[in-house]
C-alpha positions as CSV (number, residue, x, y, z in Angstrom):
1,M,-194.8,-118.2,56.4
2,I,-196.7,-114.9,56.0
3,L,-200.5,-115.4,55.9
4,E,-203.5,-113.2,55.2
5,P,-205.3,-112.8,58.6
6,N,-208.6,-114.3,57.5
7,K,-210.8,-116.4,59.9
8,D,-209.2,-119.7,58.9
9,N,-205.6,-118.5,59.3
10,I,-206.2,-116.9,62.6
11,L,-207.6,-120.1,63.8
12,K,-204.6,-121.9,62.4
13,A,-202.4,-119.5,64.3
14,A,-204.4,-120.1,67.5
15,E,-204.0,-123.8,67.1
16,E,-200.2,-123.3,67.0
17,I,-200.4,-121.4,70.2
18,K,-202.5,-124.1,71.9
19,R,-199.9,-126.7,70.7
20,G,-197.2,-124.7,72.5
21,N,-195.6,-123.0,69.4
22,V,-194.9,-119.4,68.7
23,V,-196.6,-117.3,66.0
24,A,-196.0,-113.6,64.9
25,F,-199.0,-111.3,64.9
26,P,-199.8,-107.6,64.2
27,T,-200.6,-105.1,66.9
28,E,-201.1,-101.3,66.6
29,T,-197.6,-100.7,68.1
30,V,-195.3,-103.3,66.6
31,Y,-195.6,-107.1,65.6
32,G,-195.3,-109.5,68.4
33,L,-194.1,-113.0,68.8
34,G,-196.6,-114.8,70.9
35,A,-197.0,-118.0,72.9
36,D,-199.4,-119.3,75.6
37,C,-198.3,-117.3,78.7
38,T,-199.3,-120.1,81.0
39,N,-197.1,-122.7,79.3
40,P,-193.5,-122.2,80.4
41,I,-192.0,-124.4,77.7
42,A,-193.9,-122.5,75.0
43,V,-192.7,-119.2,76.5
44,S,-189.1,-120.5,76.5
45,K,-189.4,-120.8,72.7
46,I,-189.9,-117.1,72.5
47,F,-186.6,-116.5,74.3
48,E,-184.8,-119.2,72.1
49,A,-186.1,-117.7,69.0
50,K,-185.2,-114.0,69.9
51,Q,-182.0,-114.9,71.7
52,R,-183.6,-112.9,74.4
53,P,-181.8,-113.0,77.9
54,S,-184.0,-114.6,80.6
55,F,-183.7,-111.7,82.9
56,N,-185.8,-109.6,80.6
57,P,-189.6,-110.1,81.3
58,L,-192.4,-110.3,78.7
59,I,-195.7,-108.4,78.2
60,V,-198.9,-110.5,78.4
61,H,-201.5,-109.6,75.9
62,I,-205.3,-110.1,76.6
63,H,-208.4,-109.7,74.8
64,S,-210.8,-108.9,77.7
65,I,-210.9,-107.5,81.2
66,S,-211.8,-111.0,82.6
67,Q,-208.5,-112.3,81.3
68,M,-206.7,-109.5,83.3
69,N,-208.5,-110.6,86.4
70,D,-207.4,-114.2,85.7
71,I,-203.8,-113.4,85.9
72,A,-203.3,-110.4,88.1
73,Y,-204.5,-108.6,91.2
74,I,-206.2,-105.2,90.7
75,E,-205.5,-103.3,93.9
76,K,-206.1,-99.7,92.9
77,E,-209.2,-98.0,91.5
78,E,-206.9,-95.9,89.2
79,I,-206.2,-99.0,87.3
80,N,-209.9,-99.6,86.4
81,K,-210.0,-95.9,85.3
82,L,-207.0,-96.3,83.0
83,V,-208.3,-99.5,81.6
84,E,-211.7,-97.9,80.8
85,K,-210.0,-94.9,79.0
86,F,-207.1,-96.4,77.3
87,W,-207.7,-100.1,76.5
88,P,-207.6,-101.4,73.9
89,G,-204.5,-99.3,73.2
90,P,-200.8,-98.8,73.6
91,L,-200.7,-98.9,77.4
92,T,-199.1,-101.6,79.4
93,I,-199.7,-101.8,83.2
94,V,-197.5,-103.7,85.6
95,L,-199.5,-105.4,88.3
96,P,-199.1,-108.1,91.1
97,K,-199.3,-111.5,89.3
98,K,-201.3,-114.6,90.2
99,D,-199.7,-118.0,90.4
100,I,-201.0,-119.0,87.0
101,I,-198.3,-116.8,85.4
102,P,-195.0,-118.8,85.4
103,D,-191.8,-117.2,86.6
104,I,-190.2,-117.3,83.0
105,V,-192.8,-114.7,81.9
106,T,-191.8,-112.2,84.6
107,A,-188.1,-113.0,85.0
108,G,-188.9,-114.1,88.5
109,H,-190.5,-110.9,89.6
110,T,-193.9,-110.9,91.5
111,T,-195.4,-108.5,89.0
112,V,-196.6,-109.0,85.4
113,A,-196.9,-106.4,82.6
114,I,-200.3,-106.6,80.8
115,R,-201.9,-104.8,77.9
116,M,-204.9,-105.2,75.5
117,P,-203.8,-104.4,72.0
118,A,-205.9,-102.2,69.7
119,H,-205.8,-104.5,66.7
120,Q,-208.5,-106.7,65.6
121,V,-206.3,-109.4,64.4
122,A,-204.5,-109.6,67.7
123,L,-207.7,-109.6,69.8
124,E,-209.3,-112.3,67.6
125,L,-206.0,-114.4,67.8
126,I,-205.9,-114.2,71.7
127,E,-209.6,-115.0,71.9
128,A,-209.3,-118.0,69.6
129,A,-206.2,-119.3,71.4
130,G,-208.2,-119.3,74.7
131,T,-205.3,-117.9,76.7
132,P,-203.5,-114.7,77.4
133,V,-200.5,-114.5,75.1
134,S,-197.0,-113.6,76.1
135,A,-195.5,-111.5,73.2
136,P,-192.4,-109.3,73.0
137,S,-191.6,-107.7,69.7
138,A,-191.0,-110.2,66.9
139,N,-187.4,-109.5,66.2
140,M,-183.9,-110.6,67.3
141,F,-183.2,-109.2,70.8
142,G,-181.7,-105.6,70.9
143,F,-182.4,-104.9,67.2
144,L,-185.0,-103.1,65.3
145,S,-188.7,-103.7,66.2
146,P,-190.9,-104.9,63.3
147,T,-193.8,-102.8,62.1
148,K,-194.7,-104.9,59.1
149,P,-194.6,-108.7,58.4
150,E,-191.5,-108.4,56.2
151,H,-189.5,-107.2,59.0
152,V,-190.4,-110.2,61.1
153,Q,-189.4,-112.5,58.3
154,K,-186.2,-110.8,57.7
155,Q,-185.0,-111.2,61.3
156,L,-186.7,-114.4,62.4
157,G,-187.1,-116.4,59.2
158,C,-188.8,-119.7,60.1
159,K,-188.4,-119.3,63.8
160,A,-192.1,-118.1,63.8
161,N,-194.3,-120.9,62.5
162,I,-196.9,-118.4,61.3
163,I,-196.7,-114.6,60.6
164,L,-200.1,-113.0,60.4
165,D,-200.1,-110.1,58.0
166,G,-201.9,-107.1,59.5
167,G,-200.2,-104.4,57.2
168,D,-198.0,-101.6,58.8
169,S,-198.4,-100.9,62.5
170,S,-200.4,-97.7,63.0
171,V,-198.5,-96.5,66.1
172,G,-195.1,-97.7,65.3
173,V,-193.5,-97.7,68.7
174,E,-194.0,-100.0,71.7
175,S,-196.5,-99.4,74.4
176,T,-196.1,-96.9,77.2
177,I,-195.5,-99.0,80.4
178,I,-196.5,-97.8,83.9
179,E,-196.3,-99.3,87.3
180,F,-198.1,-98.2,90.5
181,T,-196.1,-97.5,93.7
182,D,-197.0,-96.5,97.2
183,Y,-196.5,-92.9,96.1
184,G,-198.3,-92.9,92.8
185,A,-197.4,-94.1,89.5
186,K,-194.3,-94.1,87.4
187,V,-193.5,-94.6,83.7
188,L,-191.1,-97.5,83.2
189,R,-191.0,-97.0,79.4
190,P,-192.3,-94.2,77.3
191,G,-194.2,-95.4,74.3
192,G,-197.2,-95.0,72.0
193,L,-199.5,-93.3,74.6
194,D,-198.5,-89.8,75.5
195,V,-198.0,-89.6,79.2
196,E,-199.9,-86.2,79.3
197,E,-203.0,-88.2,78.4
198,I,-202.3,-90.6,81.2
199,K,-202.1,-87.6,83.6
200,T,-205.8,-86.7,82.8
201,V,-206.6,-89.9,84.8
202,I,-203.6,-90.1,87.2
203,P,-202.0,-86.6,87.7
204,N,-199.4,-88.0,90.0
205,I,-197.2,-89.9,87.7
206,E,-193.4,-89.6,87.2
207,Y,-190.7,-90.9,84.9
208,N,-188.4,-93.7,85.8
209,D,-185.1,-92.5,84.4
210,V,-182.9,-95.3,85.5
211,S,-181.8,-98.1,83.2
212,T,-181.3,-101.5,84.9
213,D,-179.8,-104.9,84.2
214,K,-182.7,-106.5,86.3
215,P,-185.8,-104.9,84.7
216,N,-189.3,-105.8,85.9
217,A,-190.7,-104.6,82.4
218,P,-189.4,-104.7,78.8
219,G,-187.5,-101.7,77.3
220,M,-185.6,-100.6,80.5
221,L,-182.1,-101.8,79.4
222,L,-179.6,-99.1,78.5
223,H,-179.2,-100.2,74.9
224,H,-181.9,-101.7,72.7
225,Y,-183.9,-101.1,69.4
226,A,-180.7,-100.9,67.4
227,P,-180.1,-101.3,63.6
228,S,-177.4,-103.4,62.4
229,V,-175.6,-100.2,61.1
230,Q,-173.9,-97.9,63.5
231,I,-176.1,-95.0,64.6
232,K,-175.1,-91.6,66.1
233,F,-176.8,-88.3,66.7
234,I,-175.9,-85.5,64.3
235,E,-174.2,-83.5,67.0
236,E,-171.9,-86.3,67.7
237,V,-170.2,-86.2,64.2
238,D,-168.7,-83.7,62.0
239,P,-170.7,-83.8,58.8
240,D,-168.0,-81.8,57.0
241,G,-165.5,-84.6,57.8
242,L,-167.7,-87.5,56.9
243,D,-167.6,-89.5,53.7
244,L,-171.2,-88.7,53.0
245,S,-171.3,-91.4,50.3
246,K,-171.3,-94.0,53.2
247,A,-173.6,-92.1,55.6
248,G,-177.5,-92.0,55.7
249,A,-179.6,-89.6,57.7
250,L,-182.8,-90.0,59.7
251,L,-184.2,-86.5,60.1
252,F,-187.3,-85.2,61.9
253,D,-188.8,-82.8,59.4
254,G,-185.7,-82.2,57.2
255,S,-185.7,-78.4,57.9
256,N,-182.3,-78.1,59.6
257,Y,-179.8,-79.9,57.6
258,N,-178.9,-79.6,53.9
259,Y,-175.8,-82.1,53.8
260,N,-175.6,-84.3,50.8
261,F,-176.0,-87.7,52.6
262,S,-176.0,-90.8,50.4
263,T,-179.7,-91.4,51.4
264,K,-182.1,-89.9,53.9
265,R,-185.4,-90.4,55.4
266,I,-187.8,-87.7,56.7
267,L,-190.0,-88.9,59.7
268,S,-192.6,-86.2,59.1
269,S,-192.2,-83.4,56.6
270,S,-195.1,-81.6,58.5
271,G,-193.4,-82.1,62.0
272,N,-196.2,-84.5,63.2
273,Y,-195.0,-86.6,66.1
274,N,-197.6,-89.4,65.5
275,E,-196.5,-89.7,61.9
276,A,-192.8,-89.7,63.0
277,A,-193.4,-92.4,65.5
278,A,-195.2,-94.5,62.9
279,N,-192.3,-94.2,60.5
280,L,-189.5,-94.5,63.0
281,F,-188.6,-98.2,62.8
282,K,-189.9,-98.5,59.2
283,Y,-187.3,-95.9,58.1
284,L,-184.5,-97.4,60.3
285,H,-185.2,-100.8,58.7
286,E,-184.9,-99.2,55.2
287,L,-181.7,-97.3,56.1
288,E,-179.9,-100.4,57.5
289,N,-180.5,-102.1,54.1
290,E,-178.8,-99.3,52.2
291,N,-175.2,-99.5,51.3
292,I,-174.0,-97.3,54.2
293,E,-171.8,-97.6,57.2
294,L,-173.4,-94.9,59.5
295,I,-176.9,-93.7,60.3
296,V,-176.9,-90.0,61.4
297,V,-180.0,-89.1,63.3
298,E,-181.6,-85.7,64.4
299,R,-182.7,-85.2,68.0
300,I,-186.4,-84.7,68.6
301,E,-187.9,-82.4,71.2
302,N,-188.8,-84.3,74.4
303,R,-192.4,-83.8,74.4
304,G,-195.4,-86.0,73.6
305,L,-194.4,-89.0,71.5
306,G,-191.1,-87.2,71.0
307,I,-190.2,-88.7,74.4
308,A,-190.8,-92.3,73.1
309,I,-188.9,-91.6,69.8
310,M,-185.8,-90.2,71.7
311,D,-185.9,-93.2,74.1
312,R,-185.6,-95.6,71.1
313,L,-183.0,-93.5,69.3
314,T,-180.8,-93.1,72.4
315,K,-180.9,-96.8,73.3
316,A,-180.0,-97.6,69.7
317,A,-177.1,-95.2,69.7
318,N,-176.0,-96.6,73.1
319,R,-175.3,-100.0,71.4
320,Y,-172.4,-98.5,69.5
321,R,-170.9,-96.3,72.3
């Protein structure tokens, strides 16, 4: 049930969370499927609804710094500097967890991934629920992340008791996830916050380029974020040998390819990476609904938000390799 996010409906959604149920809600990155993070039975409903494997941990969403202190240990001053500059926003920080967080949230790890979303509806919902909220993307596991309420409804149907309608997600890709180590910090997942911005606070930060089957944060698996239609990079196919009537294209700015695909989407005609990120999942959802058998995608330069976009496209293509 898609509901307008007025005060009454936010309170209704918060009551569902208090009762141990799941609700879908908007954030600036993608829509989340949320439950009380301190209630393991409630959290198990997230895994059941999404058909998500139990080894893949969840992000905990908070509305205040005091909630972060309730659930995690803050051991480095750099964490406070990051929080001050980038929260609320598309940054997730992996921290040592306190006992209040059940193991189902963290897949048995001693750390928990935390972020404060930059969306008023999300913040009001978490505050009204009176608890931090575990919330992965509100989709079936491994498939396209939702950036509007209709995407949630299409994939999850009635599995979400309530879907709060916050319009289109403004960032459009999931949060950047970082973790501190003895040697500095590393990026576990590129996302909606450019790492170059993070480097203004923490210069010593590196990318983790290893996918794993035992992740301590979401988005670290080899394949993920995939449409239901096969997806390949354009250099992996011979466009001259394709039946173009059965192929669609997802292009960055549309300047390099003039093939007569059945349908195509341009992420940003001006070459703007922020606009491209905001349109990524939206256009992939549209393309998988077309009468096509293949989505051909253009590579994007690995810089800024292009790193996050390429991460999502590569993991989507990996599903069909």
